[in-house]
Structures are given as C-alpha cells and as structure tokens.
N, C-alpha and C positions, 0 to 999 in steps of 0.2 A: 837625585832621589828617584828611585824606581817606583812606579805606580803599582799598587796592589792589584792583583788579578782577582776579579770576582768570578764565582762559578757561573757557567752559562745559564741564562734564564730566558725562556721563550717569551716573546712579546706578542705573538699572534696565536690564533687558535688552530694553526695548521698542524696536522699530525701526519707524519710520514706513513706511507702505505704499510711498511713492515710493522709499525706499532699500532695500526688500527685494529679494532676488534669489532666483529659483527655478531649480533645476537638478536634474538626475538624477545620483545618485551610483552609479557603476558598481562592482559587486562581482564580482570574478572568482572563480568557484568551480570545483572539479574536476567533470568530467562524471560523471553518475551511472553506477553499475555496472549496466548493463542486464541482465546475466546474473543477478545476485543479485535484482534487482527482478522479473524474469520468474519466477524460481523461487519467490519469495515470493508473487506473485500466483497462481501455479498451486496452491501449498499452501493458501492461503486459500480459493480456489475449491473445491478438493476437500474441504476441511474443512467448508465450508458445505453442499456437496451431500450429504456424508455425514450431517450433522446433520439435514438436512431429510428424509432417507429414513426411511421407517417400517421399523424393525428387526424387528418381529414379523410382517410380511406375508410371504407366500410369494414366492419369486423369480418373475419373469415369464418367465424363460428356460425354454423347452421343452427338456427333456433326453430323450435316447433312453433306452429301457428299460435298456440296458446300464449307463448311468451313474447310474441311480436307486438310492438306498440300498435295501438288502434284496434286490436282484436277484442271485441266485446263479447266475451264468453262468460258464462256463469260457472265459476270454479267452486261453487259450494257442493256439498254432498248431494243435494237434490238435483243439481244441474248435470251430474255425470251421466 
C-alpha cells in the first residue's frame, strides 16, 4: 500500500528571503505636552546650575552700603 502524500507544511517560522516583506508599522500616539516638558527642562536646568554653584563663595553682586548687613542707616523718609 502506498502512503498518501500530504501537502508540505512548514514546521518552523523561517521565511525565505524571496518571500519576506518589509514595511513600516505606523503607531499613532498623542502629541507630547510641551508645557509640561518645558517646565521639566527648566527645573532640571536650574537644579543643575544650582548644584554647580559654589555655595561658600561670596556673591559677585555688588551691593550698595545701604543693603550690606550691619549698616545702621535710617531708611525712613526723615533719614534721607
């Protein structure tokens, strides 16, 4: 008795190069929240700038004598 021949059936996931198809799958996503991203960027930038600044150094800002600590001046209208 002759055995019946079954049609060829692949047993692996291999696809010959001639049968392969290449394409781009488009994924639609919501647009990013630019306000939140901008705020986050500003916060990171300020935190990095603050971390790099020397905290024990004197400020570079030149202050008038009136605003310097220890200056006992009368800042009322009569003292001008």
